[in-house]
Structure formats: C-alpha cells, structure tokens
VEXDREN-115673 format. One record per residue: residue number from 1; residue in three letters; chain; x, y, z of N, C-alpha, C in turn. Coordinates in nm, 3 decimals. Layout:
<atoms>
<atom num="NUM" residuo="ala" cadena="A" n_c1="X" n_c2="Y" n_c3="Z" ca_c1="X" ca_c2="Y" ca_c3="Z" c_c1="X" c_c2="Y" c_c3="Z"/>
...
</atoms>
This chain:
<atoms>
<atom num="1" residuo="unk" cadena="A" n_c1="-3.969" n_c2="4.190" n_c3="1.227" ca_c1="-4.072" ca_c2="4.160" ca_c3="1.131" c_c1="-4.065" c_c2="4.255" c_c3="1.011"/>
<atom num="2" residuo="unk" cadena="A" n_c1="-4.017" n_c2="4.377" n_c3="1.037" ca_c1="-4.007" ca_c2="4.473" ca_c3="0.927" c_c1="-3.900" c_c2="4.433" c_c3="0.826"/>
<atom num="3" residuo="unk" cadena="A" n_c1="-3.805" n_c2="4.351" n_c3="0.870" ca_c1="-3.697" ca_c2="4.309" ca_c3="0.781" c_c1="-3.717" c_c2="4.167" c_c3="0.729"/>
<atom num="4" residuo="unk" cadena="A" n_c1="-3.834" n_c2="4.114" n_c3="0.745" ca_c1="-3.865" ca_c2="3.978" ca_c3="0.701" c_c1="-3.842" c_c2="3.967" c_c3="0.550"/>
<atom num="5" residuo="unk" cadena="A" n_c1="-3.772" n_c2="3.860" n_c3="0.510" ca_c1="-3.737" ca_c2="3.842" ca_c3="0.369" c_c1="-3.858" c_c2="3.826" c_c3="0.277"/>
<atom num="6" residuo="unk" cadena="A" n_c1="-3.967" n_c2="3.775" n_c3="0.330" ca_c1="-4.085" ca_c2="3.752" ca_c3="0.245" c_c1="-4.152" c_c2="3.884" c_c3="0.206"/>
<atom num="7" residuo="unk" cadena="A" n_c1="-4.129" n_c2="3.989" n_c3="0.284" ca_c1="-4.189" ca_c2="4.118" ca_c3="0.252" c_c1="-4.335" c_c2="4.127" c_c3="0.292"/>
<atom num="8" residuo="unk" cadena="A" n_c1="-4.384" n_c2="4.029" n_c3="0.365" ca_c1="-4.525" ca_c2="4.024" ca_c3="0.402" c_c1="-4.567" c_c2="4.146" c_c3="0.484"/>
<atom num="9" residuo="unk" cadena="A" n_c1="-4.490" n_c2="4.178" n_c3="0.586" ca_c1="-4.526" ca_c2="4.290" ca_c3="0.673" c_c1="-4.519" c_c2="4.421" c_c3="0.596"/>
<atom num="10" residuo="unk" cadena="A" n_c1="-4.415" n_c2="4.437" n_c3="0.515" ca_c1="-4.404" ca_c2="4.560" ca_c3="0.435" c_c1="-4.522" c_c2="4.574" c_c3="0.340"/>
<atom num="11" residuo="unk" cadena="A" n_c1="-4.563" n_c2="4.465" n_c3="0.279" ca_c1="-4.678" ca_c2="4.468" ca_c3="0.188" c_c1="-4.805" c_c2="4.510" c_c3="0.261"/>
<atom num="12" residuo="unk" cadena="A" n_c1="-4.823" n_c2="4.455" n_c3="0.382" ca_c1="-4.942" ca_c2="4.490" ca_c3="0.460" c_c1="-4.942" c_c2="4.638" c_c3="0.498"/>
<atom num="13" residuo="unk" cadena="A" n_c1="-4.826" n_c2="4.687" n_c3="0.541" ca_c1="-4.815" ca_c2="4.828" ca_c3="0.579" c_c1="-4.844" c_c2="4.916" c_c3="0.459"/>
<atom num="14" residuo="unk" cadena="A" n_c1="-4.784" n_c2="4.884" n_c3="0.346" ca_c1="-4.805" ca_c2="4.963" ca_c3="0.224" c_c1="-4.951" c_c2="4.956" c_c3="0.178"/>
<atom num="15" residuo="unk" cadena="A" n_c1="-5.012" n_c2="4.838" n_c3="0.186" ca_c1="-5.152" ca_c2="4.822" ca_c3="0.143" c_c1="-5.247" c_c2="4.905" c_c3="0.229"/>
<atom num="16" residuo="unk" cadena="A" n_c1="-5.205" n_c2="4.927" n_c3="0.353" ca_c1="-5.288" ca_c2="5.007" ca_c3="0.444" c_c1="-5.254" c_c2="5.155" c_c3="0.439"/>
<atom num="17" residuo="unk" cadena="A" n_c1="-5.162" n_c2="5.191" n_c3="0.349" ca_c1="-5.125" ca_c2="5.331" ca_c3="0.334" c_c1="-5.022" c_c2="5.380" c_c3="0.433"/>
<atom num="18" residuo="unk" cadena="A" n_c1="-4.955" n_c2="5.289" n_c3="0.501" ca_c1="-4.853" ca_c2="5.326" ca_c3="0.598" c_c1="-4.716" c_c2="5.343" c_c3="0.535"/>
<atom num="19" residuo="unk" cadena="A" n_c1="-4.623" n_c2="5.389" n_c3="0.614" ca_c1="-4.486" ca_c2="5.410" ca_c3="0.568" c_c1="-4.394" c_c2="5.314" c_c3="0.643"/>
<atom num="20" residuo="unk" cadena="A" n_c1="-4.335" n_c2="5.220" n_c3="0.571" ca_c1="-4.245" ca_c2="5.123" ca_c3="0.632" c_c1="-4.126" c_c2="5.195" c_c3="0.694"/>
<atom num="21" residuo="unk" cadena="A" n_c1="-4.072" n_c2="5.294" n_c3="0.625" ca_c1="-3.956" ca_c2="5.367" ca_c3="0.675" c_c1="-3.988" c_c2="5.441" c_c3="0.806"/>
<atom num="22" residuo="unk" cadena="A" n_c1="-4.105" n_c2="5.504" n_c3="0.813" ca_c1="-4.145" ca_c2="5.574" ca_c3="0.936" c_c1="-4.156" c_c2="5.478" c_c3="1.054"/>
<atom num="23" residuo="unk" cadena="A" n_c1="-4.215" n_c2="5.362" n_c3="1.029" ca_c1="-4.230" ca_c2="5.262" ca_c3="1.134" c_c1="-4.093" c_c2="5.209" c_c3="1.176"/>
<atom num="24" residuo="unk" cadena="A" n_c1="-4.009" n_c2="5.181" n_c3="1.078" ca_c1="-3.874" ca_c2="5.132" ca_c3="1.107" c_c1="-3.796" c_c2="5.234" c_c3="1.189"/>
<atom num="25" residuo="unk" cadena="A" n_c1="-3.805" n_c2="5.361" n_c3="1.153" ca_c1="-3.737" ca_c2="5.467" ca_c3="1.229" c_c1="-3.789" c_c2="5.475" c_c3="1.372"/>
<atom num="26" residuo="unk" cadena="A" n_c1="-3.920" n_c2="5.463" n_c3="1.388" ca_c1="-3.980" ca_c2="5.469" ca_c3="1.522" c_c1="-3.936" c_c2="5.351" c_c3="1.607"/>
<atom num="27" residuo="unk" cadena="A" n_c1="-3.928" n_c2="5.233" n_c3="1.547" ca_c1="-3.883" ca_c2="5.114" ca_c3="1.620" c_c1="-3.737" c_c2="5.131" c_c3="1.661"/>
<atom num="28" residuo="unk" cadena="A" n_c1="-3.653" n_c2="5.176" n_c3="1.569" ca_c1="-3.512" ca_c2="5.199" ca_c3="1.601" c_c1="-3.496" c_c2="5.299" c_c3="1.714"/>
<atom num="29" residuo="unk" cadena="A" n_c1="-3.573" n_c2="5.405" n_c3="1.710" ca_c1="-3.568" ca_c2="5.508" ca_c3="1.814" c_c1="-3.610" c_c2="5.450" c_c3="1.950"/>
<atom num="30" residuo="unk" cadena="A" n_c1="-3.715" n_c2="5.369" n_c3="1.950" ca_c1="-3.762" ca_c2="5.309" ca_c3="2.075" c_c1="-3.659" c_c2="5.212" c_c3="2.132"/>
<atom num="31" residuo="unk" cadena="A" n_c1="-3.594" n_c2="5.136" n_c3="2.045" ca_c1="-3.493" ca_c2="5.040" ca_c3="2.090" c_c1="-3.374" c_c2="5.113" c_c3="2.152"/>
<atom num="32" residuo="unk" cadena="A" n_c1="-3.335" n_c2="5.225" n_c3="2.094" ca_c1="-3.221" ca_c2="5.302" ca_c3="2.147" c_c1="-3.249" c_c2="5.356" c_c3="2.286"/>
<atom num="33" residuo="unk" cadena="A" n_c1="-3.377" n_c2="5.371" n_c3="2.322" ca_c1="-3.414" ca_c2="5.423" ca_c3="2.453" c_c1="-3.416" c_c2="5.315" c_c3="2.561"/>
<atom num="34" residuo="unk" cadena="A" n_c1="-3.408" n_c2="5.189" n_c3="2.521" ca_c1="-3.411" ca_c2="5.079" ca_c3="2.618" c_c1="-3.281" c_c2="5.075" c_c3="2.698"/>
<atom num="35" residuo="unk" cadena="A" n_c1="-3.288" n_c2="5.034" n_c3="2.824" ca_c1="-3.165" ca_c2="5.024" ca_c3="2.904" c_c1="-3.073" c_c2="4.914" c_c3="2.850"/>
<atom num="36" residuo="unk" cadena="A" n_c1="-2.943" n_c2="4.935" n_c3="2.871" ca_c1="-2.842" ca_c2="4.841" ca_c3="2.824" c_c1="-2.763" c_c2="4.792" c_c3="2.945"/>
<atom num="37" residuo="unk" cadena="A" n_c1="-2.735" n_c2="4.664" n_c3="2.951" ca_c1="-2.654" ca_c2="4.608" ca_c3="3.059" c_c1="-2.509" c_c2="4.611" c_c3="3.015"/>
<atom num="38" residuo="unk" cadena="A" n_c1="-2.424" n_c2="4.675" n_c3="3.095" ca_c1="-2.282" ca_c2="4.686" ca_c3="3.062" c_c1="-2.199" c_c2="4.654" c_c3="3.185"/>
<atom num="39" residuo="unk" cadena="A" n_c1="-2.071" n_c2="4.636" n_c3="3.162" ca_c1="-1.979" ca_c2="4.618" ca_c3="3.273" c_c1="-1.948" c_c2="4.473" c_c3="3.302"/>
<atom num="40" residuo="unk" cadena="A" n_c1="-1.866" n_c2="4.451" n_c3="3.406" ca_c1="-1.826" ca_c2="4.315" ca_c3="3.442" c_c1="-1.947" c_c2="4.229" c_c3="3.480"/>
<atom num="41" residuo="unk" cadena="A" n_c1="-1.946" n_c2="4.108" n_c3="3.432" ca_c1="-2.054" ca_c2="4.015" ca_c3="3.467" c_c1="-2.177" c_c2="4.025" c_c3="3.379"/>
<atom num="42" residuo="unk" cadena="A" n_c1="-2.179" n_c2="4.122" n_c3="3.288" ca_c1="-2.300" ca_c2="4.138" ca_c3="3.207" c_c1="-2.318" c_c2="4.024" c_c3="3.108"/>
<atom num="43" residuo="unk" cadena="A" n_c1="-2.211" n_c2="3.954" n_c3="3.075" ca_c1="-2.221" ca_c2="3.842" ca_c3="2.981" c_c1="-2.262" c_c2="3.712" c_c3="3.047"/>
<atom num="44" residuo="unk" cadena="A" n_c1="-2.263" n_c2="3.708" n_c3="3.179" ca_c1="-2.292" ca_c2="3.585" ca_c3="3.250" c_c1="-2.432" c_c2="3.577" c_c3="3.306"/>
<atom num="45" residuo="unk" cadena="A" n_c1="-2.522" n_c2="3.656" n_c3="3.254" ca_c1="-2.658" ca_c2="3.657" ca_c3="3.305" c_c1="-2.732" c_c2="3.530" c_c3="3.263"/>
<atom num="46" residuo="unk" cadena="A" n_c1="-2.817" n_c2="3.482" n_c3="3.350" ca_c1="-2.899" ca_c2="3.366" ca_c3="3.318" c_c1="-3.046" c_c2="3.400" c_c3="3.343"/>
<atom num="47" residuo="unk" cadena="A" n_c1="-3.132" n_c2="3.337" n_c3="3.265" ca_c1="-3.275" ca_c2="3.363" ca_c3="3.277" c_c1="-3.337" c_c2="3.272" c_c3="3.382"/>
<atom num="48" residuo="unk" cadena="A" n_c1="-3.435" n_c2="3.326" n_c3="3.452" ca_c1="-3.512" ca_c2="3.241" ca_c3="3.542" c_c1="-3.604" c_c2="3.153" c_c3="3.457"/>
<atom num="49" residuo="unk" cadena="A" n_c1="-3.658" n_c2="3.050" n_c3="3.517" ca_c1="-3.750" ca_c2="2.962" ca_c3="3.443" c_c1="-3.871" c_c2="3.040" c_c3="3.392"/>
<atom num="50" residuo="unk" cadena="A" n_c1="-3.918" n_c2="3.133" n_c3="3.475" ca_c1="-4.036" ca_c2="3.210" ca_c3="3.437" c_c1="-4.009" c_c2="3.296" c_c3="3.314"/>
<atom num="51" residuo="unk" cadena="A" n_c1="-3.894" n_c2="3.363" n_c3="3.314" ca_c1="-3.859" ca_c2="3.448" ca_c3="3.199" c_c1="-3.833" c_c2="3.363" c_c3="3.075"/>
<atom num="52" residuo="unk" cadena="A" n_c1="-3.767" n_c2="3.249" n_c3="3.092" ca_c1="-3.743" ca_c2="3.160" ca_c3="2.979" c_c1="-3.875" c_c2="3.115" c_c3="2.917"/>
<atom num="53" residuo="unk" cadena="A" n_c1="-3.974" n_c2="3.089" n_c3="3.003" ca_c1="-4.108" ca_c2="3.049" ca_c3="2.955" c_c1="-4.173" c_c2="3.162" c_c3="2.877"/>
<atom num="54" residuo="unk" cadena="A" n_c1="-4.155" n_c2="3.286" n_c3="2.924" ca_c1="-4.210" ca_c2="3.401" ca_c3="2.853" c_c1="-4.150" c_c2="3.408" c_c3="2.712"/>
<atom num="55" residuo="unk" cadena="A" n_c1="-4.019" n_c2="3.389" n_c3="2.702" ca_c1="-3.954" ca_c2="3.392" ca_c3="2.571" c_c1="-4.004" c_c2="3.279" c_c3="2.481"/>
<atom num="56" residuo="unk" cadena="A" n_c1="-4.016" n_c2="3.160" n_c3="2.538" ca_c1="-4.066" ca_c2="3.046" ca_c3="2.460" c_c1="-4.208" c_c2="3.073" c_c3="2.410"/>
<atom num="57" residuo="unk" cadena="A" n_c1="-4.292" n_c2="3.125" n_c3="2.499" ca_c1="-4.429" ca_c2="3.157" ca_c3="2.460" c_c1="-4.434" c_c2="3.265" c_c3="2.353"/>
<atom num="58" residuo="unk" cadena="A" n_c1="-4.342" n_c2="3.361" n_c3="2.362" ca_c1="-4.341" ca_c2="3.469" ca_c3="2.262" c_c1="-4.304" c_c2="3.417" c_c3="2.125"/>
<atom num="59" residuo="unk" cadena="A" n_c1="-4.217" n_c2="3.316" n_c3="2.120" ca_c1="-4.181" ca_c2="3.256" ca_c3="1.991" c_c1="-4.303" c_c2="3.188" c_c3="1.929"/>
<atom num="60" residuo="unk" cadena="A" n_c1="-4.378" n_c2="3.115" n_c3="2.010" ca_c1="-4.501" ca_c2="3.050" ca_c3="1.961" c_c1="-4.600" c_c2="3.155" c_c3="1.914"/>
<atom num="61" residuo="unk" cadena="A" n_c1="-4.616" n_c2="3.261" n_c3="1.993" ca_c1="-4.708" ca_c2="3.368" ca_c3="1.957" c_c1="-4.666" c_c2="3.436" c_c3="1.827"/>
<atom num="62" residuo="unk" cadena="A" n_c1="-4.535" n_c2="3.457" n_c3="1.811" ca_c1="-4.484" ca_c2="3.519" ca_c3="1.688" c_c1="-4.521" c_c2="3.434" c_c3="1.566"/>
<atom num="63" residuo="unk" cadena="A" n_c1="-4.507" n_c2="3.304" n_c3="1.579" ca_c1="-4.544" ca_c2="3.216" ca_c3="1.467" c_c1="-4.692" c_c2="3.227" c_c3="1.434"/>
<atom num="64" residuo="unk" cadena="A" n_c1="-4.775" n_c2="3.232" n_c3="1.539" ca_c1="-4.919" ca_c2="3.245" ca_c3="1.518" c_c1="-4.952" c_c2="3.379" c_c3="1.452"/>
<atom num="65" residuo="unk" cadena="A" n_c1="-4.885" n_c2="3.484" n_c3="1.496" ca_c1="-4.909" ca_c2="3.617" ca_c3="1.438" c_c1="-4.869" c_c2="3.618" c_c3="1.291"/>
<atom num="66" residuo="unk" cadena="A" n_c1="-4.756" n_c2="3.555" n_c3="1.258" ca_c1="-4.714" ca_c2="3.551" ca_c3="1.118" c_c1="-4.819" c_c2="3.481" c_c3="1.032"/>
<atom num="67" residuo="unk" cadena="A" n_c1="-4.878" n_c2="3.375" n_c3="1.086" ca_c1="-4.983" ca_c2="3.304" ca_c3="1.011" c_c1="-5.102" c_c2="3.397" c_c3="0.989"/>
<atom num="68" residuo="unk" cadena="A" n_c1="-5.142" n_c2="3.469" n_c3="1.095" ca_c1="-5.256" ca_c2="3.561" ca_c3="1.083" c_c1="-5.224" c_c2="3.675" c_c3="0.986"/>
<atom num="69" residuo="unk" cadena="A" n_c1="-5.101" n_c2="3.726" n_c3="0.990" ca_c1="-5.062" ca_c2="3.832" ca_c3="0.898" c_c1="-5.063" c_c2="3.782" c_c3="0.754"/>
<atom num="70" residuo="unk" cadena="A" n_c1="-5.018" n_c2="3.660" n_c3="0.735" ca_c1="-5.019" ca_c2="3.602" ca_c3="0.601" c_c1="-5.163" c_c2="3.592" c_c3="0.549"/>
<atom num="71" residuo="unk" cadena="A" n_c1="-5.252" n_c2="3.543" n_c3="0.634" ca_c1="-5.393" ca_c2="3.533" ca_c3="0.593" c_c1="-5.453" c_c2="3.670" c_c3="0.566"/>
<atom num="72" residuo="unk" cadena="A" n_c1="-5.418" n_c2="3.769" n_c3="0.649" ca_c1="-5.467" ca_c2="3.905" ca_c3="0.628" c_c1="-5.413" c_c2="3.962" c_c3="0.497"/>
<atom num="73" residuo="unk" cadena="A" n_c1="-5.288" n_c2="3.935" n_c3="0.469" ca_c1="-5.228" ca_c2="3.983" ca_c3="0.344" c_c1="-5.299" c_c2="3.921" c_c3="0.223"/>
<atom num="74" residuo="unk" cadena="A" n_c1="-5.326" n_c2="3.793" n_c3="0.231" ca_c1="-5.396" ca_c2="3.725" ca_c3="0.121" c_c1="-5.535" c_c2="3.786" c_c3="0.103"/>
<atom num="75" residuo="unk" cadena="A" n_c1="-5.605" n_c2="3.811" n_c3="0.214" ca_c1="-5.738" ca_c2="3.871" ca_c3="0.208" c_c1="-5.731" c_c2="4.011" c_c3="0.147"/>
<atom num="76" residuo="unk" cadena="A" n_c1="-5.633" n_c2="4.092" n_c3="0.193" ca_c1="-5.620" ca_c2="4.229" ca_c3="0.140" c_c1="-5.591" c_c2="4.228" c_c3="-0.009"/>
<atom num="77" residuo="unk" cadena="A" n_c1="-5.500" n_c2="4.142" n_c3="-0.049" ca_c1="-5.466" ca_c2="4.134" ca_c3="-0.192" c_c1="-5.587" c_c2="4.089" c_c3="-0.274"/>
<atom num="78" residuo="unk" cadena="A" n_c1="-5.660" n_c2="3.992" n_c3="-0.222" ca_c1="-5.779" ca_c2="3.945" ca_c3="-0.293" c_c1="-5.883" c_c2="4.057" c_c3="-0.303"/>
<atom num="79" residuo="unk" cadena="A" n_c1="-5.899" n_c2="4.132" n_c3="-0.194" ca_c1="-5.996" ca_c2="4.242" ca_c3="-0.193" c_c1="-5.956" c_c2="4.350" c_c3="-0.293"/>
<atom num="80" residuo="unk" cadena="A" n_c1="-5.827" n_c2="4.384" n_c3="-0.294" ca_c1="-5.779" ca_c2="4.485" ca_c3="-0.389" c_c1="-5.795" c_c2="4.438" c_c3="-0.533"/>
<atom num="81" residuo="unk" cadena="A" n_c1="-5.765" n_c2="4.310" n_c3="-0.554" ca_c1="-5.780" ca_c2="4.254" ca_c3="-0.688" c_c1="-5.926" c_c2="4.256" c_c3="-0.731"/>
<atom num="82" residuo="unk" cadena="A" n_c1="-6.015" n_c2="4.223" n_c3="-0.640" ca_c1="-6.158" ca_c2="4.224" ca_c3="-0.670" c_c1="-6.206" c_c2="4.364" c_c3="-0.706"/>
<atom num="83" residuo="unk" cadena="A" n_c1="-6.158" n_c2="4.466" n_c3="-0.632" ca_c1="-6.196" ca_c2="4.605" ca_c3="-0.660" c_c1="-6.144" c_c2="4.649" c_c3="-0.796"/>
<atom num="84" residuo="unk" cadena="A" n_c1="-6.025" n_c2="4.602" n_c3="-0.831" ca_c1="-5.966" ca_c2="4.642" ca_c3="-0.960" c_c1="-6.045" c_c2="4.582" c_c3="-1.075"/>
<atom num="85" residuo="unk" cadena="A" n_c1="-6.098" n_c2="4.461" n_c3="-1.054" ca_c1="-6.175" ca_c2="4.394" ca_c3="-1.160" c_c1="-6.309" c_c2="4.463" c_c3="-1.179"/>
<atom num="86" residuo="unk" cadena="A" n_c1="-6.370" n_c2="4.506" n_c3="-1.066" ca_c1="-6.502" ca_c2="4.569" ca_c3="-1.074" c_c1="-6.483" c_c2="4.707" c_c3="-1.129"/>
</atoms>
C-alpha cells in the first residue's frame, strides 16, 4: 500500500504528520524477520482450502480498506482546505 501509484496512503500519512520513509523502513525490517521456506520441494507447496479462503477474504478486505482510505483522504483534504479558507 505504501507503493500504491495513486499516492493515497502516502498523502494520508503525510497529512497526519507521519513519515512514509520511516513506515516503509519498519515494514521492510519486519518482512526480513519473517521465516523463509527454502530447499527441495519449497516450490511445490499448495494451500489448503481454508488458507486459500483467508487469502481470498483478505483481497476483498483490502479493497474495502482502500475505499475507506480514499474516503478518509477526501475528508482530510476537505477539512484542511476548509481550515485554510477560514
């Protein structure tokens, strides 16, 4: 989400006074700590139905979150614009 082409997430982070680079670094660091599957047979793994459902549900949830983030971004921008006018 931090690398989204629309820049929506970056705009929200910046509008809230956060640092996109700090968050990106923290995410990269956390990912590097995750276990990695290596060795023979690691390419032939298959998902159970339950895990596949979790992934499918996460895709739907991600879409819903993007919609909510977009609405939040619009609200934040409108609020900032309103404050600038006043």
